[in-house]
C-alpha positions in Angstrom: 28.3 13.0 21.1 26.7 15.5 23.4 23.0 16.1 22.9 22.1 19.6 21.9 19.8 21.7 24.0 16.2 22.4 22.9 17.1 25.9 21.9 20.0 24.7 19.8 17.7 22.2 18.1 15.3 24.9 17.2 18.0 27.2 15.9 19.2 24.3 13.8 15.9 23.3 12.3 14.5 26.6 11.1 17.4 27.7 8.8 17.3 24.3 7.1 13.5 24.5 6.8 13.7 27.9 5.1 16.5 26.7 2.8 14.4 23.7 1.8 11.4 25.9 1.1 13.6 28.2 -1.0 15.0 25.3 -3.0 11.6 23.9 -3.8 10.4 27.2 -5.1 13.6 27.6 -7.2 12.9 24.2 -8.7 9.4 25.3 -9.6 10.7 28.5 -11.2 13.2 26.5 -13.3 10.4 24.2 -14.4 8.2 27.1 -15.5 11.1 28.7 -17.3 12.1 25.6 -19.2 8.5 24.3 -19.7 7.2 27.6 -20.9 3.9 27.3 -19.1 4.6 29.8 -16.4 1.6 31.9 -15.2 0.8 35.0 -17.3 -2.1 37.1 -18.3 -4.2 35.9 -21.3 -4.2 37.8 -24.6 -7.3 36.2 -26.0 -9.8 37.9 -23.7 -10.9 34.7 -22.0 -11.5 35.0 -18.2 -8.8 33.5 -16.0 -7.5 33.7 -12.5 -5.3 36.5 -11.3 -1.5 36.1 -11.5 -1.4 35.8 -7.7 -3.6 32.8 -7.8 -1.7 31.3 -10.8 1.6 31.6 -8.9 0.3 30.8 -5.4 -1.3 27.5 -6.4 1.9 25.7 -7.7 4.1 27.3 -5.0 1.7 26.0 -2.3 1.6 22.6 -4.0 5.4 22.5 -3.9 5.5 23.4 -0.2 2.8 20.8 0.5 4.7 18.1 -1.2 7.8 19.0 0.7 5.9 18.9 4.0 4.3 15.6 3.1 7.8 14.1 2.5 9.1 15.6 5.8 6.1 14.1 7.7 6.6 10.7 6.2 10.3 10.8 6.9 10.0 11.9 10.5 7.3 9.3 11.2 9.5 6.6 9.5 12.3 7.6 11.8 10.0 7.4 14.9 8.5 4.1 13.9 11.5 2.2 12.4 14.8 4.0 11.9 15.4 5.1 15.5 15.4 2.6 18.4 12.6 2.5 21.0 13.5 -0.1 23.8 10.8 -1.6 26.1 8.0 -0.9 23.6 7.8 2.9 24.3 9.0 5.7 22.1 12.4 6.8 23.3 13.5 10.4 23.5 14.6 10.8 19.9 11.7 8.9 18.3 9.3 10.8 20.4 10.8 14.1 19.3 10.5 13.0 15.7 6.9 12.1 16.2 6.1 15.4 17.8 7.8 17.4 15.1 6.0 15.2 12.5 2.7 16.2 14.2 3.3 19.9 13.7 4.6 19.4 10.1 1.5 17.3 9.3 -0.9 19.8 10.7 0.8 22.6 8.7 0.5 20.3 5.6 -3.2 19.9 6.3 -3.8 23.6 6.6 -1.9 24.4 3.4 -3.9 21.7 1.6 -7.1 23.5 2.5 -5.5 26.6 1.0 -5.0 24.6 -2.2 -8.8 23.9 -2.2 -9.4 27.7 -2.2 -6.8 28.4 -4.8 -8.0 25.5 -7.0 -11.5 27.0 -6.9 -10.2 30.4 -7.9 -8.2 29.0 -10.8 -11.0 26.7 -12.0 -13.7 29.4 -12.0 -11.3 32.3 -12.9 -12.2 34.3 -9.8 -10.2 36.4 -7.4 -9.0 34.9 -4.1 -11.5 37.0 -2.1 -14.4 35.8 -4.2 -13.4 32.2 -3.6 -13.7 32.3 0.2 -17.5 31.9 0.3 -18.3 28.7 2.3 -21.2 27.8 -0.1 -19.0 28.0 -3.1 -16.3 25.9 -1.6 -18.7 23.3 -0.3 -20.2 23.0 -3.8 -16.7 22.7 -5.3 -15.6 20.1 -2.9 -18.7 18.0 -3.3 -18.9 18.2 -7.1 -15.3 18.4 -8.2 -13.2 15.2 -7.9 -10.0 17.2 -7.4 -11.7 19.3 -4.7 -12.9 16.2 -2.9 -9.4 14.7 -3.2 -7.7 17.6 -1.7 -10.2 17.7 1.2 -9.6 14.0 1.8 -5.9 14.6 1.7 -6.2 17.4 4.3 -8.3 15.2 6.6 -5.9 12.3 6.5 -2.9 14.6 7.0 -4.6 16.2 10.0 -5.5 12.8 11.4 -1.9 11.7 11.0 -0.8 14.8 12.9 -3.1 14.1 15.8 -2.2 10.4 16.0 1.6 11.3 15.8 1.1 13.8 18.7 -0.6 11.2 20.9 1.7 8.3 20.0 3.7 6.9 22.9 4.6 3.6 21.2 6.1 2.6 17.8 2.7 1.2 16.8 1.2 4.6 17.0 3.9 6.0 14.9 3.3 3.3 12.3 -0.4 4.1 12.2 0.4 7.8 11.7 2.9 6.9 9.0 0.3 4.9 7.1 -2.1 7.8 7.3 0.5 10.2 6.1 1.3 8.0 3.1 -2.4 7.7 2.4 -2.8 11.4 2.5 -0.3 11.8 -0.4 -2.4 9.6 -2.8 -6.0 11.1 -3.3 -4.9 14.1 -5.5 -2.8 11.7 -7.6 -5.4 9.1 -8.3 -8.0 11.7 -9.3 -5.7 14.0 -11.3 -4.6 14.0 -14.9 -3.3 10.4 -14.7 -6.7 9.2 -13.8 -8.3 10.7 -16.9 -5.6 10.2 -19.5 -5.3 7.4 -21.9 -4.0 4.1 -20.3 -5.1 5.7 -17.0 -4.9 2.4 -15.2 -1.2 2.1 -15.9 -0.6 5.8 -15.4 -2.4 5.8 -12.1 -0.8 2.7 -10.7 2.7 3.9 -11.8 2.0 7.3 -10.2 1.0 5.7 -6.9 4.2 3.7 -6.8 6.2 6.8 -7.8 4.7 9.0 -5.0 5.0 6.5 -2.2 8.6 5.8 -3.2 9.5 9.5 -3.5 8.1 10.5 -0.1 9.7 7.5 1.6 13.1 8.2 0.0 13.1 12.0 0.2 11.4 12.0 3.6 13.7 9.4 5.1 16.8 11.3 4.0 15.5 14.6 5.4 14.8 12.8 8.7 18.3 11.5 8.8 19.7 15.0 8.1 17.5 16.4 10.9 18.6 13.7 13.3 22.3 14.0 12.5 22.1 17.8 13.1 20.1 17.6 16.3 21.5 14.5 18.1 23.0 11.6 16.0 23.6 9.1 18.8 22.0 6.2 16.8 22.9 7.5 13.4 24.8 4.3 12.4 21.7 2.1 13.2 19.4 4.5 11.4 21.5 4.6 8.2 21.8 0.8 8.2 18.0 0.5 8.4 17.3 3.2 5.9 19.9 2.0 3.3 18.0 -1.0 1.9 14.7 0.9 2.0 16.4 3.8 0.0 17.6 1.3 -2.6 14.1 -0.2 -3.1 12.7 3.3 -3.4 15.4 4.3 -5.9 14.5 1.4 -8.1 10.8 2.0 -7.8 11.1 5.7 -8.5 13.2 5.0 -11.7 10.8 2.4 -13.1 7.6 4.2 -12.3 8.9 7.5 -13.5 10.0 6.0 -16.8 6.6 4.4 -17.3 4.7 7.6 -16.5 7.0 9.7 -18.7 6.5 7.3 -21.7 2.8 7.4 -21.3 2.8 11.2 -21.2 5.4 11.7 -24.0 3.8 9.2 -26.3 7.1 8.9 -28.3 10.7 8.8 -27.1 11.6 11.4 -29.6 9.4 13.9 -27.7 12.0 13.7 -24.9 14.4 15.8 -27.0 12.0 17.9 -29.0 9.5 19.3 -26.5 9.7 21.5 -23.4 7.9 18.7 -21.5 10.7 16.3 -22.5 13.3 18.9 -21.4 11.8 18.8 -17.9 11.8 15.0 -17.9 15.5 15.1 -18.9 16.2 17.4 -15.9 14.5 14.9 -13.6 16.4 12.0 -15.2 19.7 13.8 -14.6 18.8 14.5 -11.0 17.8 10.9 -10.6 21.2 9.6 -11.8 23.0 12.2 -9.7 21.1 10.9 -6.6 22.0 7.3 -7.6 25.7 8.2 -7.6 25.4 10.0 -4.3 23.6 7.0 -2.8 26.4 4.7 -4.1 28.9 7.1 -2.4 27.0 6.8 0.8 27.1 3.0 0.8 30.8 2.9 -0.3 32.3 5.7 1.7 30.2 7.5 4.3 28.4 4.6 6.0 31.7 3.0 7.1 32.8 6.4 8.5 29.5 6.6 10.4 30.2 3.2 12.0 33.6 4.6 13.1 31.9 7.5 14.8 32.6 10.3 12.2 29.3 11.4 10.8 30.4 14.7 9.3 31.2 13.2 5.8 27.7 11.6 5.8 26.1 14.9 6.7 27.9 16.9 4.0 26.9 14.4 1.3 23.4 14.0 2.6 22.8 17.7 2.6 23.8 17.8 -1.1 21.6 14.8 -1.8 18.6 16.3 0.0 19.1 19.6 -1.8 18.8 17.9 -5.1 15.7 16.0 -4.0 14.0 19.1 -2.7 14.9 21.0 -5.9 13.4 18.1 -8.0 10.2 18.3 -6.0 9.7 21.8 -7.5 10.6 20.4 -10.9 8.0 17.7 -10.5 5.2 20.2 -9.6 6.1 22.3 -12.6 6.1 19.2 -14.8 2.6 18.3 -13.6 1.4 21.8 -14.5 3.0 21.5 -18.0 0.8 20.2 -20.8 2.2 16.9 -22.3 3.0 16.8 -26.0 -0.1 16.6 -28.2 -2.5 16.8 -25.2 -4.9 19.0 -27.1 -4.5 17.5 -30.5 -6.6 14.4 -30.2 -10.3 14.0 -29.9 -11.8 13.0 -26.6 -12.0 9.2 -26.3 -15.4 7.5 -26.1 -17.0 7.1 -22.7 -16.3 3.3 -22.6 -12.6 4.0 -23.2 -12.5 6.7 -20.5 -13.9 4.1 -18.0 -11.6 1.3 -19.0 -8.4 3.2 -19.9 -8.4 1.2 -23.2 -10.8 0.4 -26.0 -13.5 -2.2 -25.3 -11.8 -5.6 -26.2 -13.1 -8.1 -28.7 -15.3 -11.0 -27.6 -13.5 -13.1 -25.0 -11.8 -16.3 -25.9 -9.6 -18.7 -23.9 -6.6 -17.6 -25.9 -7.4 -13.9 -25.3 -7.7 -14.5 -21.6 -4.5 -16.5 -21.4 -2.4 -14.1 -23.5 -3.9 -10.7 -23.0 -1.7 -9.6 -20.2 -1.6 -5.9 -19.3 0.9 -4.3 -16.9 -0.4 -2.8 -13.6 2.8 -1.4 -12.0 1.4 -1.2 -8.5 0.3 -4.9 -8.5 3.4 -6.0 -10.2 5.6 -4.2 -7.7 3.8 -5.7 -4.7 4.0 -9.2 -6.2 7.7 -8.9 -7.1 8.5 -7.6 -3.6 6.6 -10.5 -2.0 8.4 -13.0 -4.2 11.9 -11.5 -3.4 11.3 -11.2 0.3 10.0 -14.7 0.6 13.0 -16.0 -1.3 15.4 -13.9 0.8 13.9 -15.5 3.9 14.6 -19.0 2.6 18.2 -18.0 1.8 18.7 -16.6 5.3 17.6 -19.8 6.8 19.8 -21.9 4.6 22.8 -19.8 5.5 22.2 -20.7 9.1 21.9 -24.4 8.2 18.1 -24.5 8.6 15.7 -25.9 6.0 12.3 -24.6 4.8 9.7 -27.1 3.5 9.7 -27.1 -0.3 5.9 -27.6 -0.3 5.4 -24.3 1.5 7.5 -22.4 -1.0 5.7 -24.0 -3.9 2.3 -23.0 -2.3 3.5 -19.4 -1.8 4.8 -18.9 -5.3 1.8 -20.6 -6.8 -0.5 -18.3 -4.8 1.5 -15.2 -6.2 1.2 -16.6 -9.7 -2.6 -17.0 -9.3 -2.9 -13.4 -8.0 -0.8 -12.3 -11.0 -3.1 -14.2 -13.4 -6.2 -12.7 -11.7 -5.0 -9.1 -11.8 -2.7 -8.8 -14.8 -3.8 -11.3 -17.4 -6.7 -11.1 -19.9 -9.0 -12.2 -17.1 -8.4 -8.8 -15.4 -9.1 -7.0 -18.7 -12.3 -8.9 -19.4 -13.3 -8.8 -15.8 -13.8 -5.0 -16.3 -16.3 -5.7 -19.1 -18.2 -8.8 -18.2 -19.9 -9.7 -14.9 -19.4 -13.4 -15.4 -15.7 -13.0 -16.0 -15.5 -10.6 -13.1 -17.0 -13.3 -10.9 -14.4 -15.7 -12.2 -11.8 -13.2 -11.2 -13.4 -12.8 -7.8 -13.4 -16.5 -7.1 -9.8 -16.8 -8.1 -8.6 -13.9 -5.9 -10.7 -14.6 -2.9 -10.7 -18.4 -2.7 -7.9 -20.0 -4.6 -5.0 -17.6 -4.2 -5.4 -17.0 -0.4 -5.7 -20.7 0.2 -2.2 -21.2 -1.3 -0.7 -18.1 0.3 -1.8 -19.3 3.7 -0.2 -22.7 3.2 3.0 -20.8 2.3 3.2 -19.6 6.0 5.0 -16.3 5.3 4.8 -15.1 8.9 6.4 -18.3 10.2 9.1 -17.9 7.6 9.7 -14.3 8.7 9.8 -15.2 12.4 12.4 -18.0 11.7 14.5 -16.1 9.3 14.7 -12.7 11.0 17.2 -12.5 13.8 15.9 -11.8 17.3 17.2 -8.7 19.0 18.9 -9.2 22.3 17.6 -7.5 25.4 20.4 -4.9 25.1 19.7 -4.2 21.4 17.0 -2.1 19.7 14.0 -3.9 18.4 14.1 -5.0 14.8 11.7 -6.3 12.1 11.0 -9.6 14.0 9.9 -7.7 17.1 7.8 -5.3 15.0 6.0 -8.2 13.4 5.3 -9.9 16.7 4.0 -6.5 18.1 1.7 -6.1 15.1 0.3 -9.7 15.6 -0.3 -9.0 19.3 -1.7 -5.5 18.9 -5.4 -4.9 19.5 -6.0 -4.5 15.7 -4.0 -7.7 14.9 -6.0 -9.7 17.5 -9.3 -8.4 16.3 -8.5 -8.9 12.6 -7.2 -12.5 13.0 -9.9 -13.6 15.4 -11.9 -16.5 14.0 -15.2 -14.7 14.5 -14.0 -11.6 12.6 -12.5 -13.7 9.8 -15.8 -15.6 9.4 -18.0 -12.5 9.5 -15.8 -10.7 6.9 -15.7 -13.7 4.6 -19.4 -14.4 4.5 -20.6 -10.8 4.5 -18.2 -9.5 1.8 -20.2 -10.6 -1.3 -23.4 -9.2 0.1 -21.9 -5.8 1.0 -20.2 -5.5 -2.4 -22.7 -6.7 -4.9 -26.0 -5.9 -3.2 -25.1 -2.2 -2.7 -23.6 0.5 -4.8 -20.0 -0.4 -3.9 -19.4 -2.7 -6.8 -20.3 0.0 -9.4 -18.2 2.6 -7.6 -15.2 0.2 -7.5 -15.5 -0.5 -11.2 -15.6 3.1 -12.3 -12.3 4.2 -10.8 -9.0 2.4 -11.2 -7.8 3.0 -7.6 -11.1 1.7 -6.1 -10.8 -1.3 -8.4 -7.3 -1.9 -6.9 -8.8 -1.7 -3.4 -11.3 -4.3 -4.4 -8.4 -6.6 -5.3 -6.9 -6.0 -1.9 -10.2 -6.7 -0.2 -10.7 -10.0 -2.1 -7.2 -11.4 -1.3 -7.0 -10.0 2.3 -10.4 -11.3 3.4 -9.8 -14.7 1.9 -6.4 -14.9 3.5 -7.6 -14.0 7.0 -10.5 -16.6 6.7 -8.3 -19.4 5.6 -5.6 -18.5 8.1 -8.2 -19.1 10.8 -9.1 -22.5 9.4 -5.9 -24.1 8.1 -3.2 -21.5 8.8 0.2 -22.6 10.0 1.3 -19.1 11.1 1.0 -18.2 14.8 -2.0 -16.0 15.5 -3.4 -14.9 18.9 -6.6 -16.9 18.7 -7.2 -20.3 17.1 -10.5 -22.1 17.2 -10.6 -25.9 17.9 -11.1 -28.3 15.0 -14.8 -29.0 15.5 -15.5 -25.2 15.4 -13.4 -24.8 12.3 -15.4 -27.5 10.6 -18.6 -25.7 11.5 -17.2 -22.4 10.2 -16.2 -24.1 6.9 -19.6 -25.6 6.2 -21.4 -22.5 7.3 -19.4 -20.4 4.9 -20.2 -22.7 2.1 -23.9 -22.4 2.9 -23.8 -18.6 3.0 -21.9 -18.6 -0.3 -24.4 -20.9 -2.0 -27.3 -18.7 -0.7 -25.5 -15.6 -2.2 -25.3 -17.3 -5.6 -28.9 -18.4 -5.5 -30.0 -14.9 -4.6 -28.0 -13.5 -7.5 -29.5 -16.1 -9.9 -33.0 -15.3 -8.7 -32.6 -11.5 -9.0 -34.0 -9.6 -12.0 -32.1 -6.4 -11.0 -28.9 -5.9 -13.0 -25.9 -5.1 -10.8 -24.0 -2.0 -12.0 -26.3 -1.7 -14.9 -25.3 1.9 -15.8 -21.7 1.0 -15.9 -22.2 -1.9 -18.2 -24.6 0.1 -20.4 -21.9 2.8 -20.8 -19.4 0.2 -22.0 -22.0 -0.9 -24.7 -20.0 -3.9 -25.6 -20.8 -5.5 -28.9 -20.7 -9.1 -27.6 -23.0 -10.6 -25.1 -25.5 -7.7 -24.9 -27.9 -9.4 -22.6 -26.6 -8.2 -19.2 -29.0 -10.3 -17.1 -27.9 -13.5 -18.9 -24.3 -12.5 -18.2 -25.0 -11.9 -14.5 -26.8 -15.2 -14.2 -23.9 -17.0 -15.8 -21.5 -15.4 -13.3 -23.7 -16.3 -10.3 -24.0 -19.9 -11.6 -20.2 -20.2 -11.9 -19.8 -18.8 -8.4 -22.1 -21.4 -7.0 -20.4 -24.3 -8.8 -16.9 -23.1 -8.4 -17.2 -22.2 -4.8 -17.6 -25.8 -3.7 -14.1 -26.7 -5.1 -12.0 -24.6 -2.7 -14.3 -25.7 0.2 -13.5 -29.4 -0.7 -9.7 -28.6 -0.8 -9.9 -26.8 2.6 -11.9 -29.8 4.0 -9.2 -32.2 2.9 -6.4 -30.0 4.4 -8.4 -29.5 7.6 -9.0 -33.2 8.1 -5.4 -33.9 7.5 -4.3 -31.3 10.0 -6.8 -32.6 12.5 -5.5 -36.1 12.2 -1.9 -35.0 12.6 -2.9 -32.9 15.6 -4.5 -36.0 17.3 -1.4 -38.1 16.5 0.9 -35.5 18.0 -1.4 -35.2 21.1 -1.4 -39.0 21.6 2.4 -39.1 21.3 2.7 -36.2 23.8 0.5 -38.1 26.2 2.5 -41.3 25.7 5.8 -39.5 26.4 4.3 -37.9 29.5 3.1 -41.3 30.7 6.6 -42.7 30.2 8.1 -39.8 32.2 5.6 -40.5 35.0 6.2 -44.3 34.8 2.6 -44.7 33.7 1.4 -43.3 37.0 -2.2 -42.8 35.8 -2.4 -46.4 34.6 -0.9 -47.8 37.8 -3.4 -45.7 39.9 -6.3 -47.0 37.7 -5.2 -50.6 38.1 -4.9 -50.1 41.9 -8.5 -48.7 41.9 -9.8 -51.8 40.1 -7.9 -54.1 42.4 -9.3 -52.3 45.4 -12.8 -52.7 44.1 -12.3 -56.4 43.5 -10.9 -57.0 46.9 -13.5 -55.1 48.7 -16.1 -57.2 50.7 -19.5 -57.4 49.0 -22.2 -55.3 50.5 
């Protein structure tokens, strides 16, 4: 296939770009027509924004979502789908990264336009009256949505800058993560964050958005690549196919959960305009599923034979449906769900928790009061499936994986699930002592087992190594991440130790804890922090996986006992303190049981002190066992070396002694 010239590439991109923008606007118009909430002047005399602002805001949001998907897809192509030999971005991935840079910067600029339009709509002013810097600064600093859009614009711009300067796949990966992060702030602070069951609504929306931008963006990037070059299209489609399947499943599950939360009743699906829009999305979803099946069954084999035209025709239809559905989704977000204004506002405690304050905690309630968090459940399920797939890949090659490591991994995932999805997670939001139990579980017990599961070692053994003439694959990406400057710093024993001992002080003796408890997404980040910091620390002590730096065993013992001392000091400081941590948060909950907040806090600190010694003892046992085995292996290596040298050192030593005995006395 002959590579097109630069002028031909530009002439190919712009018509498709304009067509995509037109489709997303058409989808928005259909959503407003079916939903009945299209912008119009008010008849009740209440002030409202002009029709221009009312139309410009959803249209701009639709275009921004399309640009976000395109940015993610192009960066995905640069980082993973297209090959980059010798660790440097090749011509096609470099072009994808540069184009992603311009798209991301455009995305950031239009996001700032959304800030202005949101101000005009919120305060029912004209666009010209909304351009005052003082007004916008006040709006951004005081409005959660204004702040969210500003953060999104900043992350998108940062992603664009990183993508433009990237000359290696790692730079494209960093830009990709920034771009995905830029899609989330408006979602976690929007209607889902303030609705009933907002924890489930927010987590399902995060899964939905990440899956959609990855799926839609990846397909758009493949269409762009097929139209502009297409040399490595078979490889790119093979890599994208399993990712698209995962995204398809996640979009379906998360979309169903979010729709049920908004509809309230399945009958509303057929009796309301909101339900009609959901049905349109459902039909589009199943149509995309059929097209994806057709890709796997028919067009991918044709691509392997060097005839990509059938793929391109089907992919254009699929991408058109996706882009049209983006407009439907924006219109759906602007449509009021059934009964949204019929119920009274929930009490402040329920707004904070996303559910009524539970009854007094009991062992049975903690063990049986499970509550779905779709984001956590998705991550845990994916971790379990990928680990099991790695074991199966090794068995097919005739290799075996230690059963003990598999048991440790799945036990660690089970403990993470218990700490984040069971009644312990529900009561951890209402009681400091139970939160501290949750903290100890997620930061000390679960990471210990996950480290013993050796997931990195399993991945390196299961994934096939690419030959020198082949493009880099997942195994090479994993090794590059471990050897990257960030990987070296993060896994360094000093970094791991400092993070582990300083984390409790930074969280609980500052305002971070209360901030994390008030928002569902910040609470999720706290989960990630607990598990990740514990995992990195235990990896430096007893880890099996290969990391760039590993301290010797005496230093590991010192780090272990020092961490126990710092942990005990933290607990004692908490017990001795009369200041109640996150007092305004717990006072807002106004729980009817255990009203003495200081007593609850002291109980949690006492539990942390007592419980913290148990993981330390387990780590000590494992560390001593590993140290003993290390010495045995070292002794055997020295014995084998001596045998290979015919005991040369021993013979030399004996000769030295004989020479001393035979030497004449002085």
